[in-house]
Each structure stands twice: as C-alpha cells, then as structure tokens.
Biopython code that builds the backbone (N, CA, C, O; Angstrom):
import numpy as np
from Bio.PDB.StructureBuilder import StructureBuilder

atoms = [
    (1, "MET", "N", (0.717, -1.133, -0.254)),
    (1, "MET", "CA", (0.563, -0.007, -0.166)),
    (1, "MET", "C", (1.383, 1.455, 0.071)),
    (1, "MET", "O", (2.413, 1.813, 0.642)),
    (2, "THR", "N", (-0.077, 2.297, -0.987)),
    (2, "THR", "CA", (1.598, 4.033, -1.127)),
    (2, "THR", "C", (0.227, 4.241, -0.292)),
    (2, "THR", "O", (-0.895, 3.760, -0.133)),
    (3, "ILE", "N", (1.453, 5.742, 0.317)),
    (3, "ILE", "CA", (-0.063, 6.960, 0.387)),
    (3, "ILE", "C", (0.060, 7.909, 0.083)),
    (3, "ILE", "O", (0.962, 8.705, 0.343)),
    (4, "ALA", "N", (-1.122, 8.045, -0.732)),
    (4, "ALA", "CA", (-1.549, 9.113, -1.539)),
    (4, "ALA", "C", (-1.542, 10.695, -0.827)),
    (4, "ALA", "O", (-2.397, 11.089, -0.035)),
    (5, "TRP", "N", (-0.539, 11.372, -1.241)),
    (5, "TRP", "CA", (-0.466, 12.071, -1.030)),
    (5, "TRP", "C", (-1.455, 13.137, -0.785)),
    (5, "TRP", "O", (-1.228, 13.970, 0.092)),
    (6, "ARG", "N", (-2.531, 13.178, -1.485)),
    (6, "ARG", "CA", (-3.377, 14.282, -2.377)),
    (6, "ARG", "C", (-4.515, 13.750, -1.792)),
    (6, "ARG", "O", (-5.584, 14.315, -2.022)),
    (7, "SER", "N", (-4.496, 13.020, -1.263)),
    (7, "SER", "CA", (-5.703, 11.795, -0.764)),
    (7, "SER", "C", (-6.440, 13.348, 0.142)),
    (7, "SER", "O", (-5.966, 14.484, 0.180)),
    (8, "ASN", "N", (-7.763, 12.802, 0.796)),
    (8, "ASN", "CA", (-8.536, 13.762, 1.873)),
    (8, "ASN", "C", (-8.381, 12.209, 3.293)),
    (8, "ASN", "O", (-8.223, 12.716, 4.403)),
    (9, "GLN", "N", (-8.398, 11.183, 3.333)),
    (9, "GLN", "CA", (-7.460, 10.620, 4.675)),
    (9, "GLN", "C", (-5.980, 10.607, 5.017)),
    (9, "GLN", "O", (-4.985, 10.032, 4.577)),
    (10, "PRO", "N", (-6.350, 11.819, 6.361)),
    (10, "PRO", "CA", (-4.892, 11.572, 6.856)),
    (10, "PRO", "C", (-4.064, 10.619, 6.878)),
    (10, "PRO", "O", (-4.281, 9.420, 7.058)),
    (11, "LYS", "N", (-2.343, 11.583, 6.545)),
    (11, "LYS", "CA", (-1.282, 10.268, 6.144)),
    (11, "LYS", "C", (-0.844, 9.263, 7.461)),
    (11, "LYS", "O", (-0.131, 8.289, 7.218)),
    (12, "TRP", "N", (-1.216, 9.485, 8.617)),
    (12, "TRP", "CA", (-1.087, 9.046, 9.462)),
    (12, "TRP", "C", (-1.919, 8.003, 9.685)),
    (12, "TRP", "O", (-1.454, 7.016, 10.255)),
    (13, "VAL", "N", (-3.355, 8.021, 9.267)),
    (13, "VAL", "CA", (-4.950, 6.565, 9.509)),
    (13, "VAL", "C", (-3.503, 5.561, 7.820)),
    (13, "VAL", "O", (-2.578, 4.753, 7.902)),
    (14, "GLN", "N", (-3.987, 6.102, 6.959)),
    (14, "GLN", "CA", (-2.917, 5.380, 5.985)),
    (14, "GLN", "C", (-1.650, 4.853, 6.592)),
    (14, "GLN", "O", (-1.148, 3.737, 6.461)),
    (15, "ILE", "N", (-1.202, 5.979, 7.344)),
    (15, "ILE", "CA", (0.829, 4.116, 7.770)),
    (15, "ILE", "C", (0.020, 3.206, 8.151)),
    (15, "ILE", "O", (-0.180, 2.076, 7.706)),
    (16, "ALA", "N", (-0.705, 4.100, 9.510)),
    (16, "ALA", "CA", (-0.895, 3.275, 9.678)),
    (16, "ALA", "C", (-1.768, 1.894, 9.479)),
    (16, "ALA", "O", (-2.197, 1.138, 10.351)),
    (17, "ALA", "N", (-1.829, 1.851, 8.759)),
    (17, "ALA", "CA", (-3.048, 1.047, 7.488)),
    (17, "ALA", "C", (-1.605, 0.575, 6.650)),
    (17, "ALA", "O", (-1.703, -0.424, 5.937)),
    (18, "VAL", "N", (-1.050, 0.869, 6.682)),
    (18, "VAL", "CA", (0.098, 0.063, 6.252)),
    (18, "VAL", "C", (1.165, -0.963, 6.660)),
    (18, "VAL", "O", (1.955, -1.752, 6.144)),
    (19, "ILE", "N", (0.578, -0.329, 8.418)),
    (19, "ILE", "CA", (1.429, -1.375, 9.469)),
    (19, "ILE", "C", (0.742, -2.639, 9.781)),
    (19, "ILE", "O", (1.338, -3.640, 10.177)),
    (20, "LYS", "N", (0.116, -2.602, 9.688)),
    (20, "LYS", "CA", (-2.036, -3.416, 10.014)),
    (20, "LYS", "C", (-1.320, -3.980, 9.302)),
    (20, "LYS", "O", (-0.381, -4.553, 9.856)),
    (21, "ASP", "N", (-1.443, -4.101, 7.468)),
    (21, "ASP", "CA", (-1.276, -4.571, 6.756)),
    (21, "ASP", "C", (-0.175, -6.478, 7.306)),
    (21, "ASP", "O", (-0.530, -7.606, 7.648)),
    (22, "ARG", "N", (1.156, -5.782, 7.074)),
    (22, "ARG", "CA", (2.365, -5.516, 7.445)),
    (22, "ARG", "C", (2.684, -6.765, 8.427)),
    (22, "ARG", "O", (3.238, -7.848, 8.242)),
    (23, "ILE", "N", (2.121, -6.171, 9.498)),
    (23, "ILE", "CA", (1.171, -7.599, 10.806)),
    (23, "ILE", "C", (0.655, -8.756, 10.251)),
    (23, "ILE", "O", (1.211, -9.854, 10.300)),
    (24, "ARG", "N", (-0.867, -8.413, 9.495)),
    (24, "ARG", "CA", (-1.683, -9.303, 8.386)),
    (24, "ARG", "C", (0.038, -10.379, 7.887)),
    (24, "ARG", "O", (0.993, -11.035, 8.305)),
    (25, "ASN", "N", (-0.373, -10.053, 7.203)),
    (25, "ASN", "CA", (0.899, -9.976, 5.594)),
    (25, "ASN", "C", (2.206, -10.430, 6.625)),
    (25, "ASN", "O", (3.140, -10.727, 5.882)),
    (26, "GLY", "N", (2.654, -10.608, 8.234)),
    (26, "GLY", "CA", (3.902, -11.575, 8.135)),
    (26, "GLY", "C", (5.147, -11.276, 8.139)),
    (26, "GLY", "O", (6.066, -12.065, 8.358)),
    (27, "THR", "N", (5.284, -9.505, 7.769)),
    (27, "THR", "CA", (6.342, -8.417, 7.206)),
    (27, "THR", "C", (6.729, -7.748, 8.668)),
    (27, "THR", "O", (7.800, -7.159, 8.820)),
    (28, "TYR", "N", (5.876, -7.874, 9.599)),
    (28, "TYR", "CA", (6.627, -7.863, 11.390)),
    (28, "TYR", "C", (5.741, -9.118, 11.641)),
    (28, "TYR", "O", (4.842, -9.456, 10.872)),
    (29, "GLU", "N", (6.030, -9.697, 12.638)),
    (29, "GLU", "CA", (5.723, -11.000, 13.226)),
    (29, "GLU", "C", (5.061, -10.657, 14.580)),
    (29, "GLU", "O", (5.343, -9.467, 14.725)),
    (30, "VAL", "N", (4.607, -10.901, 15.250)),
    (30, "VAL", "CA", (4.114, -10.819, 16.345)),
    (30, "VAL", "C", (4.796, -11.017, 17.741)),
    (30, "VAL", "O", (4.748, -12.152, 18.214)),
    (31, "ASP", "N", (5.490, -9.930, 18.521)),
    (31, "ASP", "CA", (6.386, -9.406, 19.387)),
    (31, "ASP", "C", (7.450, -9.718, 19.017)),
    (31, "ASP", "O", (8.312, -10.395, 19.578)),
    (32, "GLU", "N", (7.427, -8.936, 17.456)),
    (32, "GLU", "CA", (8.525, -8.126, 17.181)),
    (32, "GLU", "C", (8.288, -6.670, 17.016)),
    (32, "GLU", "O", (7.289, -5.990, 16.778)),
    (33, "PRO", "N", (9.822, -6.369, 17.267)),
    (33, "PRO", "CA", (10.023, -4.930, 16.898)),
    (33, "PRO", "C", (8.844, -4.492, 15.174)),
    (33, "PRO", "O", (8.992, -4.819, 13.996)),
    (34, "VAL", "N", (7.655, -3.555, 15.967)),
    (34, "VAL", "CA", (8.041, -2.932, 14.047)),
    (34, "VAL", "C", (8.406, -1.594, 13.895)),
    (34, "VAL", "O", (8.856, -1.158, 14.955)),
    (35, "ALA", "N", (8.381, -0.445, 12.640)),
    (35, "ALA", "CA", (8.779, 0.236, 12.534)),
    (35, "ALA", "C", (8.559, 1.285, 13.504)),
    (35, "ALA", "O", (7.438, 1.413, 13.995)),
    (36, "SER", "N", (9.813, 2.292, 13.936)),
    (36, "SER", "CA", (10.041, 3.029, 14.763)),
    (36, "SER", "C", (9.735, 4.589, 14.876)),
    (36, "SER", "O", (10.475, 4.990, 13.978)),
    (37, "GLU", "N", (9.353, 5.307, 15.201)),
    (37, "GLU", "CA", (10.002, 6.805, 14.220)),
    (37, "GLU", "C", (10.001, 7.368, 13.640)),
    (37, "GLU", "O", (9.325, 8.141, 12.961)),
    (38, "HIS", "N", (11.657, 6.711, 14.030)),
    (38, "HIS", "CA", (12.853, 7.758, 13.140)),
    (38, "HIS", "C", (12.701, 6.662, 11.499)),
    (38, "HIS", "O", (13.361, 7.107, 10.561)),
    (39, "LEU", "N", (12.087, 5.665, 11.283)),
    (39, "LEU", "CA", (11.710, 4.706, 10.092)),
    (39, "LEU", "C", (10.446, 5.051, 9.616)),
    (39, "LEU", "O", (9.977, 4.963, 8.481)),
    (40, "ILE", "N", (9.692, 5.688, 11.259)),
    (40, "ILE", "CA", (8.419, 5.869, 9.649)),
    (40, "ILE", "C", (8.781, 7.498, 8.531)),
    (40, "ILE", "O", (8.511, 7.832, 7.377)),
    (41, "VAL", "N", (9.452, 8.066, 9.600)),
    (41, "VAL", "CA", (10.280, 9.389, 8.771)),
    (41, "VAL", "C", (10.823, 9.332, 8.410)),
    (41, "VAL", "O", (11.307, 10.310, 7.840)),
    (42, "GLN", "N", (11.463, 7.859, 8.322)),
    (42, "GLN", "CA", (12.761, 7.489, 6.720)),
    (42, "GLN", "C", (12.348, 7.282, 5.778)),
    (42, "GLN", "O", (12.801, 7.604, 4.680)),
    (43, "GLU", "N", (10.967, 6.437, 6.131)),
    (43, "GLU", "CA", (10.558, 5.611, 4.528)),
    (43, "GLU", "C", (9.027, 6.367, 3.488)),
    (43, "GLU", "O", (8.799, 6.427, 2.280)),
    (44, "PHE", "N", (8.027, 6.976, 5.124)),
    (44, "PHE", "CA", (6.966, 7.676, 4.725)),
    (44, "PHE", "C", (7.060, 9.583, 4.290)),
    (44, "PHE", "O", (6.200, 10.182, 3.644)),
    (45, "GLY", "N", (8.495, 10.271, 4.938)),
    (45, "GLY", "CA", (9.211, 11.901, 4.189)),
    (45, "GLY", "C", (7.587, 11.768, 5.135)),
    (45, "GLY", "O", (6.578, 12.153, 4.545)),
    (46, "VAL", "N", (7.443, 11.169, 6.698)),
    (46, "VAL", "CA", (6.606, 12.635, 6.995)),
    (46, "VAL", "C", (7.826, 13.335, 8.519)),
    (46, "VAL", "O", (8.921, 13.005, 8.975)),
    (47, "SER", "N", (6.659, 14.548, 8.853)),
    (47, "SER", "CA", (7.760, 14.535, 10.567)),
    (47, "SER", "C", (6.802, 13.140, 11.422)),
    (47, "SER", "O", (5.871, 12.335, 11.399)),
    (48, "ARG", "N", (8.319, 13.894, 12.328)),
    (48, "ARG", "CA", (8.167, 12.956, 13.479)),
    (48, "ARG", "C", (6.691, 13.434, 14.288)),
    (48, "ARG", "O", (7.177, 13.644, 15.399)),
    (49, "PRO", "N", (5.966, 13.583, 14.365)),
    (49, "PRO", "CA", (5.109, 14.175, 15.143)),
    (49, "PRO", "C", (3.680, 13.028, 14.679)),
    (49, "PRO", "O", (2.848, 12.320, 15.245)),
    (50, "THR", "N", (4.107, 13.449, 13.214)),
    (50, "THR", "CA", (3.233, 12.812, 12.113)),
    (50, "THR", "C", (3.423, 11.152, 13.350)),
    (50, "THR", "O", (2.686, 10.817, 14.278)),
    (51, "ALA", "N", (4.813, 10.405, 12.766)),
    (51, "ALA", "CA", (5.174, 9.053, 12.878)),
    (51, "ALA", "C", (5.183, 9.151, 14.228)),
    (51, "ALA", "O", (5.190, 7.974, 14.589)),
    (52, "ARG", "N", (5.188, 9.924, 15.327)),
    (52, "ARG", "CA", (4.714, 9.141, 16.872)),
    (52, "ARG", "C", (3.229, 9.428, 16.935)),
    (52, "ARG", "O", (2.821, 9.197, 18.073)),
    (53, "LYS", "N", (2.362, 9.811, 16.194)),
    (53, "LYS", "CA", (0.662, 10.093, 16.452)),
    (53, "LYS", "C", (0.315, 8.166, 15.977)),
    (53, "LYS", "O", (-0.249, 7.252, 16.578)),
    (54, "VAL", "N", (0.937, 8.263, 14.751)),
    (54, "VAL", "CA", (0.770, 6.632, 14.206)),
    (54, "VAL", "C", (1.114, 5.227, 15.060)),
    (54, "VAL", "O", (0.578, 4.119, 15.052)),
    (55, "LEU", "N", (1.843, 5.581, 15.533)),
    (55, "LEU", "CA", (2.799, 4.562, 16.233)),
    (55, "LEU", "C", (1.307, 5.119, 17.979)),
    (55, "LEU", "O", (1.156, 4.098, 18.650)),
    (56, "ILE", "N", (0.689, 5.984, 18.408)),
    (56, "ILE", "CA", (0.206, 6.212, 19.832)),
    (56, "ILE", "C", (-1.080, 5.652, 19.567)),
    (56, "ILE", "O", (-1.694, 5.034, 20.437)),
    (57, "ARG", "N", (-1.734, 5.917, 17.863)),
    (57, "ARG", "CA", (-2.539, 5.329, 17.541)),
    (57, "ARG", "C", (-3.330, 3.870, 17.478)),
    (57, "ARG", "O", (-4.489, 3.454, 17.484)),
    (58, "LEU", "N", (-2.142, 3.419, 17.421)),
    (58, "LEU", "CA", (-2.160, 1.691, 16.806)),
    (58, "LEU", "C", (-1.842, 1.687, 18.214)),
    (58, "LEU", "O", (-2.715, 0.962, 18.691)),
    (59, "ARG", "N", (-1.055, 2.099, 19.210)),
    (59, "ARG", "CA", (-1.871, 0.949, 20.699)),
    (59, "ARG", "C", (-3.025, 1.533, 21.214)),
    (59, "ARG", "O", (-3.766, 0.818, 21.889)),
    (60, "GLU", "N", (-3.364, 2.894, 20.991)),
    (60, "GLU", "CA", (-4.524, 2.951, 21.394)),
    (60, "GLU", "C", (-5.443, 1.625, 20.536)),
    (60, "GLU", "O", (-6.496, 1.234, 21.041)),
    (61, "GLU", "N", (-5.271, 1.419, 20.098)),
    (61, "GLU", "CA", (-6.316, 0.566, 18.966)),
    (61, "GLU", "C", (-5.835, -0.874, 19.152)),
    (61, "GLU", "O", (-6.517, -1.684, 18.524)),
    (62, "GLY", "N", (-4.363, -1.626, 20.186)),
    (62, "GLY", "CA", (-4.273, -2.599, 20.768)),
    (62, "GLY", "C", (-3.447, -3.433, 19.353)),
    (62, "GLY", "O", (-3.512, -4.660, 19.277)),
    (63, "VAL", "N", (-2.776, -2.706, 18.408)),
    (63, "VAL", "CA", (-2.568, -3.389, 17.478)),
    (63, "VAL", "C", (-0.627, -3.385, 17.521)),
    (63, "VAL", "O", (0.111, -3.565, 16.552)),
    (64, "VAL", "N", (-0.251, -3.140, 18.849)),
    (64, "VAL", "CA", (0.784, -2.727, 18.437)),
    (64, "VAL", "C", (0.807, -2.758, 20.434)),
    (64, "VAL", "O", (-0.218, -2.503, 21.066)),
    (65, "TYR", "N", (1.907, -3.048, 21.005)),
    (65, "TYR", "CA", (2.384, -2.329, 22.174)),
    (65, "TYR", "C", (3.961, -2.224, 21.881)),
    (65, "TYR", "O", (4.740, -2.902, 21.211)),
    (66, "ALA", "N", (4.113, -0.851, 22.834)),
    (66, "ALA", "CA", (5.332, -0.710, 24.075)),
    (66, "ALA", "C", (6.342, -0.806, 24.597)),
    (66, "ALA", "O", (6.158, 0.070, 25.442)),
    (67, "VAL", "N", (7.313, -1.171, 24.798)),
    (67, "VAL", "CA", (7.797, -2.300, 26.012)),
    (67, "VAL", "C", (9.646, -0.596, 26.234)),
    (67, "VAL", "O", (10.669, -0.512, 25.554)),
    (68, "ARG", "N", (9.180, 0.294, 27.414)),
    (68, "ARG", "CA", (9.704, 1.270, 27.523)),
    (68, "ARG", "C", (11.274, 0.558, 27.216)),
    (68, "ARG", "O", (11.543, -0.628, 27.408)),
    (69, "GLY", "N", (12.470, 1.894, 26.549)),
    (69, "GLY", "CA", (13.800, 1.540, 26.369)),
    (69, "GLY", "C", (13.759, 0.462, 25.092)),
    (69, "GLY", "O", (14.881, 0.043, 24.809)),
    (70, "LEU", "N", (13.119, 0.152, 24.608)),
    (70, "LEU", "CA", (13.067, -1.498, 23.788)),
    (70, "LEU", "C", (11.926, -1.451, 22.538)),
    (70, "LEU", "O", (12.003, -2.356, 21.708)),
    (71, "GLY", "N", (10.782, -0.343, 22.362)),
    (71, "GLY", "CA", (10.317, -0.375, 21.263)),
    (71, "GLY", "C", (8.964, -0.735, 21.206)),
    (71, "GLY", "O", (8.331, -1.141, 22.181)),
    (72, "THR", "N", (8.347, -0.538, 19.669)),
    (72, "THR", "CA", (7.379, -0.563, 19.554)),
    (72, "THR", "C", (6.959, -2.309, 19.259)),
    (72, "THR", "O", (7.929, -2.829, 18.707)),
    (73, "PHE", "N", (6.045, -3.124, 19.425)),
    (73, "PHE", "CA", (6.222, -4.204, 19.028)),
    (73, "PHE", "C", (4.752, -4.847, 18.961)),
    (73, "PHE", "O", (3.977, -4.745, 19.911)),
    (74, "ALA", "N", (4.364, -5.634, 17.561)),
    (74, "ALA", "CA", (2.827, -5.379, 17.276)),
    (74, "ALA", "C", (2.188, -6.848, 18.348)),
    (74, "ALA", "O", (2.779, -7.586, 19.136)),
    (75, "ARG", "N", (0.860, -6.786, 17.931)),
    (75, "ARG", "CA", (0.338, -7.626, 18.429)),
    (75, "ARG", "C", (-0.298, -8.971, 17.621)),
    (75, "ARG", "O", (-0.442, -8.374, 16.554)),
    (76, "SER", "N", (-0.722, -10.155, 17.362)),
    (76, "SER", "CA", (-1.661, -10.920, 17.304)),
    (76, "SER", "C", (-2.692, -10.260, 16.482)),
    (76, "SER", "O", (-3.439, -9.798, 17.345)),
    (77, "PRO", "N", (-3.215, -9.917, 15.266)),
    (77, "PRO", "CA", (-4.256, -9.626, 14.365)),
    (77, "PRO", "C", (-5.413, -10.361, 15.392)),
    (77, "PRO", "O", (-6.532, -10.186, 14.911)),
    (78, "LYS", "N", (-5.440, -10.884, 16.258)),
    (78, "LYS", "CA", (-6.588, -11.997, 16.369)),
    (78, "LYS", "C", (-7.158, -11.672, 18.153)),
    (78, "LYS", "O", (-7.917, -12.252, 18.929)),
    (79, "GLU", "N", (-6.172, -10.238, 18.217)),
    (79, "GLU", "CA", (-6.294, -9.578, 19.430)),
    (79, "GLU", "C", (-6.933, -8.254, 18.619)),
    (79, "GLU", "O", (-7.600, -7.588, 19.411)),
    (80, "TRP", "N", (-6.924, -7.762, 17.464)),
    (80, "TRP", "CA", (-7.317, -6.253, 16.892)),
    (80, "TRP", "C", (-8.031, -6.199, 16.666)),
    (80, "TRP", "O", (-8.745, -5.238, 16.955)),
    (81, "GLU", "N", (-8.542, -7.552, 15.714)),
    (81, "GLU", "CA", (-9.200, -7.425, 14.588)),
    (81, "GLU", "C", (-10.549, -7.881, 14.691)),
    (81, "GLU", "O", (-10.590, -9.076, 14.984)),
    (82, "ALA", "N", (-11.514, -7.419, 14.573)),
    (82, "ALA", "CA", (-13.152, -7.827, 14.805)),
    (82, "ALA", "C", (-13.534, -8.449, 14.733)),
    (82, "ALA", "O", (-12.621, -9.018, 14.133)),
    (83, "PRO", "N", (-14.424, -9.315, 14.783)),
    (83, "PRO", "CA", (-14.343, -10.786, 14.178)),
    (83, "PRO", "C", (-15.728, -10.388, 12.497)),
    (83, "PRO", "O", (-16.540, -9.663, 11.923)),
    (84, "THR", "N", (-15.036, -11.486, 12.584)),
    (84, "THR", "CA", (-16.073, -12.122, 10.868)),
    (84, "THR", "C", (-17.793, -12.080, 11.236)),
    (84, "THR", "O", (-17.569, -12.182, 12.442)),
    (85, "ASP", "N", (-18.758, -12.037, 11.198)),
    (85, "ASP", "CA", (-19.659, -12.795, 11.541)),
    (85, "ASP", "C", (-20.159, -13.313, 10.008)),
    (85, "ASP", "O", (-21.085, -14.117, 9.900)),
]
sb = StructureBuilder()
sb.init_structure("model")
sb.init_model(0)
sb.init_chain("A")
sb.init_seg("    ")
for serial, (resi, resn, name, xyz) in enumerate(atoms, 1):
    if name == "N":
        sb.init_residue(resn, " ", resi, " ")
    sb.init_atom(name, np.array(xyz, "f"), 0.0, 1.0, " ", f" {name:<3s}", serial, name[0])
structure = sb.get_structure()
C-alpha cells in the first residue's frame, strides 16, 4: 500500500493501515518490533509528530504495544481485529 499525498484521508491513517497490513501478512511478526518513529519518518517522508501519532493510535487500537527502552512490538491480529460474522 502506498501513501496518497493528495488524499482526503490523513497521512497518519494511511501509514497506520500500511503497518496493520504488514502485521497481517507477516512482515512484522507477532511480538517482534515494528517500525520506529525514525523509520516511519524515513520511509514515508512525514514529520516526527506524524510518525508519533501513527504509533500512538496503533497502541490505542491494541495493534501494537510499547516496552519502554526497547521499542514498539506487534500484537497478533486475532487480538485487535473484529471477528467477522
């Protein structure tokens, strides 16, 4: 998934969706580190506050968890995806 710079959808929402997709497809394995603020800034060309907002929102949604001094880690999609009925 790429970022649409002229989209009405905020950049942080688009980047969060990319990270969720990477967790689903195994690019980021469960309990392994996901992209840091620094890497998000580099990869997507956004500001550090935008990168921070991505990680904060993903933590709030239960997609990732943070360990102080170690980084941000992926949770299993089973923990944060709504069941489909």
